[in-house]
C-alpha positions, 0 to 999 in steps of 0.5 A, a space after each residue: 500500500 505504501 509503495 502504491 501511494 509512493 508511485 502515485 505521488 511520484 508519477 503525479 508530481 513529476 507529470 505536473 512539474 514537467 508539464 508546467 516547466 515545458 508549457 506542455 499543452 496539446 492546444 499549443 502544439 497544434 494550434 500554434 503550428 497551424 496558426 504560426 508554423 511554430 513547431 516547438 511544442 509539437 516536437 515535444 509532443 512527438 518526442 514524448 509519444 515516440 519515446 513512450 511508445 518504444 519503452 512501453 513496447 519493450 515493457 509489454 514484450 517482457 511482461 512489465 506492464 499494468 494494463 492496456 487501454 483499448 476501447 472499441 474502434 469506429 467513428 465514435 473516436 472520430 466524432 468525439 475526438 473532433 468535439 474534444 478538439 474544438 472544445 480544447 481549442 476554444 477553452 485554450 487548454 487541453 486536458 493536461 494543459 488545463 491541469 497544470 494551468 490550474 496549478 499555476 493559479 488560473 481560476 479560468 481553468 478551474 472553471 474549465 474543470 468544473 464545466 468539464 465535470 458538468 459535461 461528464 455528468 450530462 454524458 452519464 445521464 444520457 449514456 443509456 440512450 447514447 449506448 444504443 443509438 450512438 456507440 452501437 451504430 458507430 462502433 465497428 470492431 473490438 478494442 485492440 492494440 497492434 502490440 497484441 495483434 502483430 506477431 512482431 515482438 512489441 519492442 521491435 514493432 515500437 522501434 520500427 514505427 518510431 523509426 518510420 515516423 522519424 524518417 517521414 519527418 526527416 523526408 519532409 524536413 529535407 524537402 523543405 530545405 532551401 537547397 532546392 533541386 541539384 545545381 538549380 536544375 529542375 529536370 525530372 531526374 534532378 527532382 527525383 534525386 533530390 526527393 531521394 536525398 531528402 531523408 538524408 538532408 532531413 536527418 542531418 538537420 535533426 542531428 544538428 538540432 540535437 547537438 545544439 539541444 544537448 549543448 544547451 542542456 550542458 550549458 544549463 548544468 553550469 548553473 542548474 539552480 537558475 536553469 530550474 527556474 526558467 521555462 524548459 525546452 518542450 523536449 526536456 519536458 518530454 523526457 521527464 514525462 516519458 520517465 513518469 509514464 513508463 513507471 505508471 505503465 509498469 505499475 498501473 496502466 497508460 496515462 489518462 486524464 479525463 477518465 479519472 476526472 469523470 470518476 472524480 465527478 461521480 465520486 464528488 456527486 456521491 458525497 453530496 447525496 447523488 446515487 452515482 452508482 445507480 448510473 450505468 456509466 459510473 457504476 458499471 463502466 468507470 467504477 466497474 461495479 466496485 463501488 464509487 470510491 477514490 481510485 489510484 488514477 484519481 489521486 494521481 491526477 490530483 498530484 499533477 495539479 500539486 506538482 504544477 503548483 510546486 513548479 510554478 511557485 519555484 519559478 515565480 510563475 504562480 499567481 491567482 489570476 482572475 479571468 476576464 469576463 470575455 474569457 468566461 464563455 471559453 471556460 464554460 463552453 470549452 469545458 462542456 465540449 471537452 467533458 462531453 467530447 472525451 466521453 463520446 470518443 472516448 478519451 482525450 488528448 492524453 488518452 488518445 494522442 499521447 498514451 493511445 498512439 504510444 500503445 498503438 491502439 487502433 481506436 486512438 489513431 482514429 480519435 487522434 485524427 478527429 482531435 487534430 481536425 477539431 483543433 484545425 477547424 477551430 483554429 481556422 475559425 478563431 484566426 479567420 480575420 488574420 489567416 493561418 500559416 497552415 
């Protein structure tokens, strides 16, 4: 019991610290890329996901894992993911970003969490109808991870997928370089050769960027106290998030946020007299007939807020911030869409884009497309007057 509490505290605090220090928010990752072609946080998300995939694959291969989370797959992931993507962009923070900003003292994001709870509660009430009219209609297959489906050892499969993703990125990076076609020629042969050499050029740019990043880390260690107070490179945060996620995977399951939050909603309502267990979604699905009580993942995400608070206080970033009146609709509307969308999918940006892709869940690949599409559409709407870079 003591060991479990220690793991819960370590993982939650670590996630809170690294999320806050790296400003690790999936809204920033995708919105900033679509709006400004700013890929700093996007790279951090990619690094965290691919590294976690590799380590989770190795842990799964050798039997060191708590549990996989593999919802049934179908259009529910696409529809629910889209609703969630729209909601998190409108709210200005994803599931994990909302937690760390709440820890920084933003009352707006505490309001977002409150209305996410309203969304969870509304979904629980509507669940019997949604189960027969929505989930049964748009679900096509049972939940599965490619780790279990493939005959390739999970560790090797994860390495192959991660390596393939890096090569694709390198090819895109190489083709976008300013070198153009060979010798300035534009004939078909030179264009084809340039395309073939693009991954090599991209890998060189990645290697150069990695050397610069490592040099920055080494330089930071000359004055670690000062460096600890400054914002961190998202890739540094990705390393810490990966370590915490691997520990959690070996002891419990994948990392999730909105699932535990939905359980918190049911539990808190039960404390004020609501018979939450009588609702199928809480009693049978989320709490699996074990009674509405506090679970380890619920406690863990509570520690995420505490970790973010400690990191923000250490850096001088903590301050109680009262939201402007014009931002209240974002917190309310965005929170409702995030709460409902994460249940319609099911899963949020952490459950699907980070954890789900890292565990190679078929459902999560579909849901990730929906989330990114939702962010893109909402970003285009928000920036409709000035335009987007993408």
